[in-house]
BALO-542336 format. One record per residue: residue number from 0; x, y, z of N, C-alpha, C, O in turn. Coordinates in nm, 4 decimals, decimal comma, padded with zeros to 6 digits, always signed. Layout:
# BALO-542336
resi=NUM&nX=X&nY=Y&nZ=Z&caX=X&caY=Y&caZ=Z&cX=X&cY=Y&cZ=Z&oX=X&oY=Y&oZ=Z
...
END
This chain:
# BALO-542336
resi=0&nX=-09,2084&nY=+05,6844&nZ=+01,0534&caX=-09,1415&caY=+05,7340&caZ=+01,1773&cX=-09,2148&cY=+05,8437&cZ=+01,2412&oX=-09,2559&oY=+05,9367&oZ=+01,1717
resi=1&nX=-09,2345&nY=+05,8407&nZ=+01,3664&caX=-09,2972&caY=+05,9399&caZ=+01,4370&cX=-09,2023&cY=+06,0229&cZ=+01,5158&oX=-09,1146&oY=+05,9602&oZ=+01,5753
resi=2&nX=-09,2036&nY=+06,1593&nZ=+01,5277&caX=-09,1181&caY=+06,2319&caZ=+01,6000&cX=-09,1838&cY=+06,3178&cZ=+01,7042&oX=-09,2784&oY=+06,3859&oZ=+01,6646
resi=3&nX=-09,1527&nY=+06,3254&nZ=+01,8193&caX=-09,2057&caY=+06,4114&caZ=+01,9205&cX=-09,1029&cY=+06,5280&cZ=+01,9552&oX=-08,9902&oY=+06,5046&oZ=+01,9990
resi=4&nX=-09,1514&nY=+06,6527&nZ=+01,9319&caX=-09,0687&caY=+06,7621&caZ=+01,9457&cX=-09,1123&cY=+06,8274&cZ=+02,0841&oX=-09,2307&oY=+06,8555&oZ=+02,1026
resi=5&nX=-09,0238&nY=+06,8493&nZ=+02,1728&caX=-09,0496&caY=+06,9082&caZ=+02,3061&cX=-08,9617&cY=+07,0366&cZ=+02,3312&oX=-08,8389&oY=+07,0309&oZ=+02,3243
resi=6&nX=-09,0251&nY=+07,1446&nZ=+02,3586&caX=-08,9505&caY=+07,2610&caZ=+02,3893&cX=-08,9942&cY=+07,3022&cZ=+02,5392&oX=-09,1091&oY=+07,3396&oZ=+02,5623
resi=7&nX=-08,8994&nY=+07,2932&nZ=+02,6355&caX=-08,9417&caY=+07,3322&caZ=+02,7714&cX=-08,8675&cY=+07,4522&cZ=+02,8089&oX=-08,7447&oY=+07,4597&oZ=+02,8104
resi=8&nX=-08,9543&nY=+07,5517&nZ=+02,8411&caX=-08,9008&caY=+07,6867&caZ=+02,8816&cX=-08,9058&cY=+07,6959&cZ=+03,0378&oX=-08,9266&oY=+07,5976&oZ=+03,1088
resi=9&nX=-08,8845&nY=+07,8245&nZ=+03,0859&caX=-08,8796&caY=+07,8402&caZ=+03,2331&cX=-09,0277&cY=+07,8371&cZ=+03,2751&oX=-09,0507&oY=+07,7901&oZ=+03,3866
resi=10&nX=-09,1313&nY=+07,8808&nZ=+03,2010&caX=-09,2674&caY=+07,8803&caZ=+03,2488&cX=-09,3648&cY=+07,8178&cZ=+03,1514&oX=-09,4861&oY=+07,8303&oZ=+03,1684
resi=11&nX=-09,3144&nY=+07,7518&nZ=+03,0511&caX=-09,4012&caY=+07,6894&caZ=+02,9466&cX=-09,3490&cY=+07,5594&cZ=+02,8923&oX=-09,2293&oY=+07,5310&oZ=+02,8960
resi=12&nX=-09,4415&nY=+07,4812&nZ=+02,8416&caX=-09,4016&caY=+07,3600&caZ=+02,7724&cX=-09,4696&cY=+07,3478&cZ=+02,6463&oX=-09,5923&oY=+07,3571&oZ=+02,6422
resi=13&nX=-09,3967&nY=+07,3266&nZ=+02,5368&caX=-09,4625&caY=+07,3222&caZ=+02,4063&cX=-09,4232&cY=+07,1780&cZ=+02,3471&oX=-09,3082&oY=+07,1363&oZ=+02,3610
resi=14&nX=-09,5178&nY=+07,1057&nZ=+02,2832&caX=-09,4799&caY=+06,9915&caZ=+02,2081&cX=-09,5619&cY=+06,9702&cZ=+02,0883&oX=-09,6715&oY=+07,0249&oZ=+02,0767
resi=15&nX=-09,5118&nY=+06,8915&nZ=+01,9975&caX=-09,5814&caY=+06,8646&caZ=+01,8692&cX=-09,5333&cY=+06,7266&cZ=+01,8270&oX=-09,4161&oY=+06,6904&oZ=+01,8370
resi=16&nX=-09,6296&nY=+06,6544&nZ=+01,7804&caX=-09,6002&caY=+06,5204&caZ=+01,7159&cX=-09,6100&cY=+06,5206&cZ=+01,5632&oX=-09,7088&oY=+06,5662&oZ=+01,5056
resi=17&nX=-09,5069&nY=+06,4694&nZ=+01,5004&caX=-09,4875&caY=+06,4715&caZ=+01,3628&cX=-09,4830&cY=+06,3346&cZ=+01,3037&oX=-09,3973&oY=+06,2573&oZ=+01,3464
resi=18&nX=-09,5640&nY=+06,2962&nZ=+01,2120&caX=-09,5411&caY=+06,1682&caZ=+01,1451&cX=-09,4801&cY=+06,1825&cZ=+01,0114&oX=-09,5460&oY=+06,2346&oZ=+00,9215
resi=19&nX=-09,3531&nY=+06,1383&nZ=+00,9893&caX=-09,2772&caY=+06,1580&caZ=+00,8712&cX=-09,3222&cY=+06,0647&cZ=+00,7605&oX=-09,3109&oY=+06,1000&oZ=+00,6431
resi=20&nX=-09,3716&nY=+05,9494&nZ=+00,7929&caX=-09,4225&caY=+05,8592&caZ=+00,6846&cX=-09,5399&cY=+05,9111&cZ=+00,5970&oX=-09,5436&oY=+05,8935&oZ=+00,4753
resi=21&nX=-09,6373&nY=+05,9776&nZ=+00,6692&caX=-09,7497&caY=+06,0332&caZ=+00,6100&cX=-09,7355&cY=+06,1788&cZ=+00,5892&oX=-09,8260&oY=+06,2423&oZ=+00,5350
resi=22&nX=-09,6242&nY=+06,2360&nZ=+00,6305&caX=-09,6021&caY=+06,3807&caZ=+00,6150&cX=-09,7252&cY=+06,4549&cZ=+00,6803&oX=-09,7867&oY=+06,5439&oZ=+00,6215
resi=23&nX=-09,7547&nY=+06,4112&nZ=+00,8045&caX=-09,8622&caY=+06,4644&caZ=+00,8747&cX=-09,8197&cY=+06,5234&cZ=+01,0013&oX=-09,7337&oY=+06,4628&oZ=+01,0652
resi=24&nX=-09,8712&nY=+06,6417&nZ=+01,0508&caX=-09,8356&caY=+06,7035&caZ=+01,1637&cX=-09,9541&cY=+06,7361&cZ=+01,2494&oX=-10,0470&oY=+06,8018&oZ=+01,2025
resi=25&nX=-09,9547&nY=+06,6923&nZ=+01,3748&caX=-10,0655&caY=+06,7219&caZ=+01,4575&cX=-10,0485&cY=+06,8591&cZ=+01,5208&oX=-09,9356&oY=+06,9078&oZ=+01,5262
resi=26&nX=-10,1535&nY=+06,9243&nZ=+01,5688&caX=-10,1550&caY=+07,0613&caZ=+01,6184&cX=-10,0428&cY=+07,0723&cZ=+01,7428&oX=-10,0186&oY=+06,9804&oZ=+01,8212
resi=27&nX=-09,9854&nY=+07,1923&nZ=+01,7438&caX=-09,8921&caY=+07,2091&caZ=+01,8519&cX=-09,9715&cY=+07,2344&cZ=+01,9850&oX=-10,0833&oY=+07,2860&oZ=+01,9851
resi=28&nX=-09,9087&nY=+07,1960&nZ=+02,0924&caX=-09,9795&caY=+07,2069&caZ=+02,2284&cX=-09,8841&cY=+07,2949&cZ=+02,3117&oX=-09,7632&oY=+07,2721&oZ=+02,3141
resi=29&nX=-09,9414&nY=+07,3963&nZ=+02,3801&caX=-09,8614&caY=+07,4782&caZ=+02,4672&cX=-09,9270&cY=+07,4847&cZ=+02,6014&oX=-10,0464&oY=+07,5121&oZ=+02,6137
resi=30&nX=-09,8423&nY=+07,4575&nZ=+02,7081&caX=-09,8961&caY=+07,4630&caZ=+02,8419&cX=-09,8113&cY=+07,5599&cZ=+02,9236&oX=-09,6891&oY=+07,5474&oZ=+02,9316
resi=31&nX=-09,8817&nY=+07,6594&nZ=+02,9855&caX=-09,8138&caY=+07,7590&caZ=+03,0698&cX=-09,8311&cY=+07,7213&cZ=+03,2147&oX=-09,9322&oY=+07,6644&oZ=+03,2560
resi=32&nX=-09,7272&nY=+07,7556&nZ=+03,2913&caX=-09,7424&caY=+07,7326&caZ=+03,4375&cX=-09,7342&cY=+07,8606&cZ=+03,5098&oX=-09,7444&oY=+07,8630&oZ=+03,6325
END
């Protein structure tokens, strides 16, 4: 199972993809506006 975690703030957006089957986590991505 893959989980996409999204955190939307007033001037930024952060997200991370987590693969629960392989216990693998991709790097977090942060975008500022």
